[in-house]
TORGU-662861 format. One record per residue (C-alpha): residue in one letter; x, y, z. Coordinates in steps of 0.05 Angstrom, whole numbers. Example, Ala and Ser with C-alpha at 12.3 -4.5 7.8 and 13.67 -1.06 7.14 Angstrom:
BEGIN
   residuo     east    north       up
         a      246      -90      156
         s      273      -21      143
This chain:
BEGIN
   residuo     east    north       up
         m     1864     1897     2486
         v     1846     1942     2545
         d     1889     1935     2607
         a     1850     1900     2662
         r     1875     1951     2713
         i     1844     2008     2673
         v     1778     1970     2670
         q     1780     1956     2745
         t     1798     2029     2761
         t     1744     2056     2716
         k     1693     2010     2749
         a     1716     2031     2818
         l     1711     2105     2800
         h     1642     2097     2769
         t     1616     2058     2829
         a     1646     2109     2877
         i     1617     2170     2843
         v     1547     2140     2836
         e     1547     2120     2909
         l     1571     2188     2932
         a     1524     2227     2886
         s     1465     2185     2911
         k     1478     2212     2981
         q     1498     2284     2969
         p     1496     2337     2915
         v     1552     2334     2864
         s     1577     2403     2884
         t     1594     2377     2953
         i     1634     2317     2929
         t     1709     2328     2927
         v     1762     2292     2887
         a     1789     2267     2954
         d     1720     2237     2970
         v     1720     2200     2903
         t     1792     2176     2908
         r     1781     2151     2979
         a     1717     2114     2960
         a     1749     2084     2897
         g     1815     2067     2930
         i     1858     2105     2881
         n     1903     2167     2881
         r     1890     2237     2854
         a     1934     2228     2793
         t     1894     2167     2773
         f     1829     2205     2783
         y     1853     2262     2738
         s     1873     2212     2684
         h     1799     2193     2681
         a     1762     2258     2695
         t     1770     2332     2708
         s     1719     2336     2765
         p     1667     2294     2802
         g     1613     2323     2757
         a     1651     2304     2695
         l     1662     2234     2722
         l     1588     2226     2737
         t     1572     2251     2667
         a     1618     2197     2639
         v     1578     2145     2678
         i     1510     2164     2650
         t     1527     2184     2579
         p     1542     2115     2549
         e     1476     2087     2575
         l     1437     2147     2548
         d     1474     2142     2481
         a     1455     2068     2477
         i     1382     2086     2487
         r     1386     2137     2430
         a     1420     2086     2385
         a     1367     2033     2401
         d     1311     2081     2384
         a     1343     2099     2317
         a     1355     2025     2302
         a     1283     2008     2318
         r     1259     2062     2270
         d     1307     2040     2216
         a     1289     1966     2223
         a     1215     1979     2215
         p     1203     2044     2178
         d     1128     2029     2174
         a     1121     2011     2247
         d     1078     2050     2296
         g     1122     2111     2312
         a     1082     2125     2375
         e     1099     2055     2402
         i     1173     2063     2385
         t     1172     2131     2420
         r     1139     2101     2481
         r     1192     2045     2485
         g     1248     2097     2479
         v     1218     2141     2533
         e     1208     2080     2577
         k     1282     2063     2572
         v     1299     2134     2593
         v     1250     2129     2651
         d     1282     2063     2672
         h     1350     2097     2669
         v     1325     2154     2714
         v     1294     2104     2762
         r     1360     2065     2766
         y     1397     2129     2784
         r     1338     2161     2821
         e     1375     2187     2882
         m     1433     2213     2842
         y     1387     2252     2795
         r     1343     2275     2853
         l     1404     2309     2884
         a     1442     2329     2821
         l     1390     2360     2777
         p     1370     2418     2823
         d     1442     2429     2848
         p     1454     2504     2837
         l     1529     2498     2846
         d     1542     2442     2795
         a     1499     2438     2733
         s     1540     2383     2700
         i     1485     2329     2705
         h     1430     2377     2686
         q     1471     2399     2625
         a     1489     2327     2607
         l     1417     2303     2609
         a     1391     2364     2571
         g     1448     2357     2520
         h     1431     2284     2510
         f     1357     2300     2500
         e     1373     2357     2453
         t     1419     2314     2410
         s     1367     2259     2409
         s     1313     2309     2390
         l     1354     2339     2334
         q     1370     2269     2307
         h     1298     2248     2310
         i     1270     2311     2279
         s     1321     2308     2222
         r     1297     2238     2205
         l     1223     2255     2200
         p     1193     2252     2130
         e     1190     2315     2090
         g     1127     2355     2106
         a     1120     2324     2175
         l     1141     2386     2213
         p     1091     2441     2228
         e     1100     2503     2185
         g     1147     2554     2215
         l     1178     2506     2265
         s     1251     2519     2281
         v     1285     2451     2290
         h     1338     2480     2336
         i     1287     2514     2381
         a     1241     2453     2381
         a     1299     2407     2401
         g     1318     2455     2458
         f     1246     2458     2480
         f     1238     2383     2483
         a     1306     2374     2517
         h     1292     2422     2573
         a     1219     2401     2580
         l     1242     2329     2590
         v     1293     2348     2642
         g     1240     2391     2676
         a     1192     2332     2676
         v     1244     2286     2707
         e     1262     2339     2759
         a     1189     2352     2777
         w     1176     2277     2783
         l     1236     2267     2829
         g     1222     2328     2872
         g     1147     2324     2876
         k     1094     2281     2907
         r     1114     2208     2899
         t     1083     2178     2837
         s     1098     2116     2798
         r     1148     2109     2742
         k     1087     2093     2698
         t     1059     2162     2714
         l     1124     2194     2691
         l     1124     2152     2628
         d     1051     2165     2612
         t     1057     2239     2624
         i     1118     2247     2579
         v     1087     2206     2524
         a     1022     2246     2529
         m     1061     2310     2520
         v     1095     2287     2455
         p     1061     2322     2396
         s     1029     2279     2341
         w     1078     2303     2288
         w     1136     2275     2329
         q     1117     2203     2316
């Protein structure tokens, strides 16, 4: 059984870092800012994270991992289902995640002094891409395709798409979703 104080402290830290990162770039957030907002001391902070960027990564990673797991489960549950529709639902969950943390991502992704969120999001997409590509049926990949390079390409293209959407002319979440889905190659399904 997890100690209720640990759960309460973790929740306070997560709330504090998301609120702070939604108002200023991660690189400008200090441990003192987080501890003050969460109502804890430095030692407690460091028992949970090494930096504000690492703490913010710990907030978003479980949700992103759950999206990846749900996509894999949907594909396993219905191997003959429409892959394009499963892909669209997975991308939609990622878009919803980005929308939920819109201000945090808007400030964190282009932050030149702290790339932790950029790296976390790209790392998640790369792992998801590698997992997905490795599950495709034999012969589905285009000839000469390097799985590692393709996964990196998709990962960074997705982060770029999210960053462009957040930093550009205001468009709907549907526009982001439709654009990402339109860019997925047919062999991906």
